[in-house]
Each structure stands twice: as structure tokens, then as C-alpha cells.
C-alpha positions in Angstrom: 0.0 0.0 0.0 1.3 3.5 -0.9 1.9 5.9 2.0 0.6 9.4 1.2 1.9 12.4 3.2 -0.6 14.6 5.1 0.7 17.7 3.3 2.7 18.6 0.2 4.2 21.9 -0.9 2.0 24.1 -3.1 3.2 26.2 -5.9 2.0 29.3 -4.0 4.4 28.6 -1.2 1.8 27.3 1.2 0.7 23.7 1.8 -1.6 21.3 0.1 -3.5 19.3 2.7 -4.4 15.7 1.9 -7.7 14.0 2.2 -8.7 10.4 1.3 -11.5 7.9 1.2 -11.4 4.2 0.4 -10.0 4.7 -3.1 -9.4 8.3 -3.8 -6.8 10.9 -2.7 -7.2 14.7 -2.9 -4.9 17.5 -1.9 -6.1 21.0 -1.6 -4.5 24.4 -0.7 -6.6 26.6 1.5 -4.6 29.7 0.5 -4.8 29.7 -3.3 -7.6 27.1 -3.9 -5.5 24.6 -6.0 -6.3 21.0 -5.7 -5.1 17.8 -7.2 -6.6 14.3 -7.0 -5.8 10.6 -7.7 -8.5 8.1 -8.6 -11.1 10.8 -9.4 -12.6 10.9 -12.8 -11.8 13.9 -15.0 -15.5 14.8 -14.8 -15.5 14.7 -11.0 -12.4 16.9 -10.8 -14.0 19.4 -13.2 -17.2 19.5 -11.0 -15.1 20.1 -7.9 -13.2 22.9 -9.7 -16.5 24.6 -10.9 -18.3 24.1 -7.5 -15.7 24.2 -4.7 -18.5 24.0 -2.1 -19.0 20.4 -3.0 -15.4 19.7 -1.9 -16.0 21.3 1.4 -19.2 19.3 1.8 -17.3 16.0 1.1 -14.8 16.9 3.8 -17.4 18.2 6.4 -19.6 15.0 6.0 -16.6 12.7 6.4 -16.7 11.3 2.8 -13.1 12.6 2.5 -11.0 12.2 5.7 -7.7 14.0 6.5 -4.6 11.9 5.8 -2.8 11.3 9.0 
């Protein structure tokens, strides 16, 4: 199993924070809004980009959990 780090460096100089569920990984920067994902469809990533409130909902409801 691949170990993912809880944070990664963002291009803006701040941190990307990692979240995961059973099969997907998502990193997001609270400063600039950048995010990147693994095992998300292109369509799902575009939807998250267009509607960032969906991403916050996925985190708040526990669908995506912080990487520890």
C-alpha cells in the first residue's frame, strides 16, 4: 500500500492538505484554492473545480478524511 503524506508543498508557497476515502486521494490548498486528485474521474475533478462548495461538503460530511 502506498503511503501518502498529510501535506505537500503548493506552488503558491503554502501547503496542500491531503484527504482520502477508500479509493481516492485529494490534496487542496486553503490559500490559493489549488487541488489535485488521484483516482477521481476527470468529470468529478472538473465538477469540484467549478463548484468548490462540493469539496467542502465532502470533507465536512466525512466522505473525505484527512490523511494522518
